[in-house]
C-alpha positions as CSV (number, residue, x, y, z in Angstrom):
1,M,8.6,13.7,-10.9
2,T,10.1,10.2,-10.2
3,R,9.1,7.5,-7.7
4,R,11.1,4.3,-7.2
5,L,9.0,1.4,-8.1
6,S,9.3,-1.8,-6.1
7,R,11.9,-4.5,-7.7
8,R,11.8,-8.2,-8.3
9,Q,12.9,-9.6,-4.9
10,P,14.9,-12.8,-5.0
11,R,13.2,-15.7,-3.3
12,A,15.7,-15.7,-0.5
13,V,14.6,-12.5,0.4
14,Q,11.0,-12.7,0.0
15,W,11.6,-15.9,2.4
16,L,13.5,-13.9,5.0
17,Q,11.0,-11.2,5.1
18,R,8.2,-13.4,5.8
19,L,10.2,-15.4,8.6
20,L,10.9,-12.1,10.2
21,E,7.5,-10.6,9.8
22,P,6.3,-11.5,13.4
23,F,9.0,-9.4,14.8
24,P,8.3,-5.8,13.4
25,R,11.7,-4.1,15.0
26,V,13.9,-6.8,13.4
27,Y,12.0,-6.7,10.2
28,C,12.6,-3.0,9.6
29,R,16.2,-3.1,10.5
30,V,16.9,-5.7,8.0
31,Q,14.8,-3.5,5.5
32,L,17.3,-1.0,6.2
33,W,19.8,-2.7,4.4
34,R,18.0,-2.6,1.1
35,E,15.8,0.1,1.4
36,P,16.4,3.7,1.3
37,A,16.3,4.9,5.0
38,R,13.5,7.3,4.5
39,S,11.4,4.5,3.5
40,V,11.3,2.6,6.8
41,V,9.8,4.0,9.7
42,D,11.7,5.7,12.9
43,A,10.5,8.0,15.6
44,E,11.3,10.7,13.2
45,T,8.5,9.6,10.7
46,A,5.7,12.0,10.5
47,L,3.3,9.4,9.0
48,V,3.3,6.1,7.6
49,V,1.6,5.4,3.8
50,E,1.1,1.7,3.6
51,G,-1.2,-0.8,1.1
52,Y,-0.7,-3.7,-1.1
53,Q,1.2,-2.9,-4.0
54,G,-1.0,-1.2,-7.0
55,S,-3.1,0.6,-4.6
56,A,-2.2,4.1,-5.0
57,N,0.3,4.3,-2.2
58,S,2.9,6.3,-4.2
59,F,-0.1,8.9,-5.3
60,L,-0.8,9.5,-1.8
61,Q,2.6,9.9,-0.4
62,L,3.7,12.0,-3.3
63,A,0.5,14.2,-3.0
64,L,1.1,14.8,0.7
65,E,5.0,15.6,0.1
66,A,4.0,18.4,-2.1
67,C,1.6,19.8,-0.2
68,N,3.7,19.4,2.8
69,P,7.3,20.3,2.2
70,G,9.9,18.7,4.3
71,I,7.5,15.8,5.8
72,R,8.9,12.7,6.1
73,I,6.8,9.7,5.1
74,A,7.9,6.0,5.3
75,S,6.1,3.9,2.6
76,H,6.2,1.0,0.3
77,M,7.3,-2.0,2.5
78,H,4.0,-3.5,1.6
79,S,4.0,-5.3,5.3
80,P,1.8,-5.7,8.4
81,A,5.1,-5.9,10.1
82,H,5.9,-2.1,9.0
83,V,2.6,-1.1,10.1
84,Q,3.1,-2.7,13.5
85,R,6.6,-1.1,14.0
86,A,4.8,2.4,13.1
87,L,2.3,1.8,15.9
88,Q,5.1,0.7,18.2
89,L,6.6,4.1,17.7
90,D,3.7,6.2,17.8
91,V,3.5,6.9,14.3
92,P,0.3,7.9,12.3
93,V,-0.6,5.1,9.8
94,V,-3.0,5.5,6.7
95,V,-3.3,2.2,4.7
96,V,-4.9,2.2,1.1
97,V,-7.2,-0.4,0.3
98,R,-8.1,-1.5,-3.1
99,E,-10.1,-4.5,-4.6
100,P,-7.7,-7.3,-5.1
101,V,-8.1,-8.0,-9.0
102,A,-7.3,-4.3,-9.7
103,S,-4.7,-4.3,-7.4
104,I,-2.8,-7.2,-8.4
105,T,-3.3,-6.6,-12.0
106,S,-1.7,-3.0,-11.5
107,M,1.4,-4.6,-9.8
108,L,1.6,-7.6,-12.4
109,R,1.5,-5.4,-15.2
110,R,4.7,-3.9,-14.0
111,F,6.3,-7.0,-12.9
112,P,5.0,-9.7,-15.2
113,V,7.2,-12.3,-13.6
114,L,5.7,-12.2,-10.3
115,D,3.2,-15.4,-9.4
116,V,-0.5,-15.1,-9.6
117,A,-0.9,-17.7,-6.8
118,A,1.6,-15.9,-4.5
119,A,0.3,-12.5,-5.2
120,L,-3.2,-13.6,-4.1
121,R,-2.0,-15.3,-0.8
122,R,0.0,-12.3,0.1
123,Y,-3.0,-10.0,-0.4
124,A,-4.9,-11.8,1.8
125,V,-2.5,-12.3,4.6
126,F,-1.5,-8.5,4.4
127,H,-5.4,-7.4,4.5
128,E,-6.0,-10.1,7.4
129,R,-3.4,-8.8,9.8
130,L,-4.2,-5.4,9.2
131,A,-7.5,-6.5,10.7
132,R,-5.7,-6.6,14.0
133,H,-4.9,-2.8,14.2
134,L,-8.0,-1.2,12.9
135,E,-8.3,0.6,16.4
136,D,-5.2,2.3,15.4
137,V,-4.7,3.0,11.9
138,L,-6.8,4.7,9.4
139,I,-8.1,2.8,6.3
140,V,-8.7,4.7,3.3
141,R,-10.4,3.2,0.1
142,F,-8.7,3.5,-3.1
143,E,-11.7,4.9,-4.7
144,D,-12.1,7.7,-2.2
145,L,-8.5,8.7,-2.9
146,T,-8.4,8.7,-6.5
147,S,-11.8,10.5,-7.2
148,D,-10.8,14.0,-6.4
149,G,-10.8,13.1,-2.6
150,F,-7.6,13.8,-1.4
151,G,-8.6,16.9,0.3
152,D,-11.1,14.7,2.2
153,V,-8.3,12.1,3.1
154,V,-5.9,14.7,4.6
155,R,-9.0,16.1,6.4
156,R,-9.6,12.4,7.8
157,I,-6.0,12.0,8.7
158,N,-6.0,15.2,10.4
159,D,-9.1,14.3,12.6
160,R,-7.8,10.8,13.4
161,F,-4.5,11.6,14.3
162,G,-4.3,15.6,15.2
163,T,-2.1,16.2,12.9
164,T,-2.1,19.4,10.6
165,F,-1.2,18.1,7.2
166,A,-2.2,20.6,4.4
167,S,-3.8,19.6,1.2
168,G,-4.1,21.4,-2.2
169,D,-4.4,20.9,-5.8
170,V,-2.7,17.6,-6.7
171,S,-4.2,17.5,-10.4
172,P,-0.6,17.9,-11.9
173,I,0.8,15.2,-9.3
174,A,-2.0,12.7,-10.7
175,E,-1.5,13.6,-14.1
176,A,2.1,12.9,-13.7
177,F,1.9,9.8,-11.8
178,E,-0.5,8.5,-14.2
179,R,2.1,9.2,-17.1
180,Q,4.8,7.6,-15.2
181,R,2.6,4.4,-14.3
182,A,1.7,4.1,-18.3
183,A,5.5,4.0,-19.2
184,A,6.2,1.5,-16.5
185,T,3.4,-0.9,-18.3
186,D,3.9,-3.7,-20.8
187,D,1.8,-3.8,-24.1
188,G,-2.0,-3.7,-23.7
189,D,-2.6,-7.5,-24.0
190,T,-1.0,-7.7,-20.4
191,R,-3.9,-6.5,-18.7
192,T,-6.2,-9.0,-20.2
193,R,-3.7,-11.9,-19.8
194,I,-3.5,-11.0,-16.1
195,T,-7.3,-10.7,-15.5
196,T,-7.8,-13.9,-17.3
197,E,-5.2,-15.6,-15.0
198,L,-6.9,-14.2,-11.9
199,A,-10.2,-15.5,-13.1
200,A,-8.8,-19.3,-13.8
201,A,-10.4,-21.8,-11.7
202,R,-7.2,-22.8,-10.0
203,H,-7.4,-19.5,-8.2
204,A,-11.0,-19.4,-7.2
205,R,-10.4,-20.0,-3.7
206,R,-7.1,-17.7,-3.5
207,L,-9.4,-14.9,-5.0
208,A,-12.3,-15.5,-2.8
209,R,-9.9,-15.6,0.3
210,A,-8.4,-12.1,-0.7
211,R,-11.9,-10.6,-1.6
212,R,-13.1,-11.8,1.9
213,A,-10.3,-10.3,3.6
214,R,-10.6,-7.0,1.8
215,D,-14.3,-6.7,2.3
216,A,-13.9,-7.9,6.2
217,L,-11.6,-5.0,6.7
218,L,-13.5,-2.4,5.1
219,A,-16.7,-3.4,6.7
220,A,-15.0,-3.2,10.1
221,A,-13.2,0.2,9.4
222,L,-16.3,1.7,8.0
223,T,-17.8,1.5,11.8
224,K,-14.7,3.2,12.8
225,R,-14.8,5.9,10.2
226,P,-14.1,9.5,11.9
């Protein structure tokens, strides 16, 4: 079992993506130049699975695909523009939300060259913009998904969107997924270094903003939970 991990993007590409994010249709068309077509939503997509990097997006996608052979899931753009484009196309959207330190640490263990400050800003912006679309997307907590809650998440998806996705025993997928993730990480000191950097005083405001964005999104989503 393999899953393409997000790769380091040149700064020019990151700048272009930020520039185009207010224009979801154009953003997704540009993404087709550099991503597999199945990763980008279109009218034939059955479901969009999104979230900030390191939030178990891959696990949810793999588990759904294993239980629903042939399903077309678009995922891993890690952008509010991708969510907006899905909504324009009336495609159901599930967003997995994880606590910022854990999410960013998971991402930076795989890509240690990325900038902590930029990662925190991006995390906050991602969740702040998603708050505008709570009426139309399903928010799933990382903890609910990864604590043997896959079946409940599938039920919530079906209840929210009127879909008929199947669930099943995905423990072999979870185990394979964890082995793959472990193989992609650096030495054991990396996690400590990243968490120490995230806790540094110079990042305090950015981290506080990221946490506020996540907490506000979950609090609002809880009142709308099916």
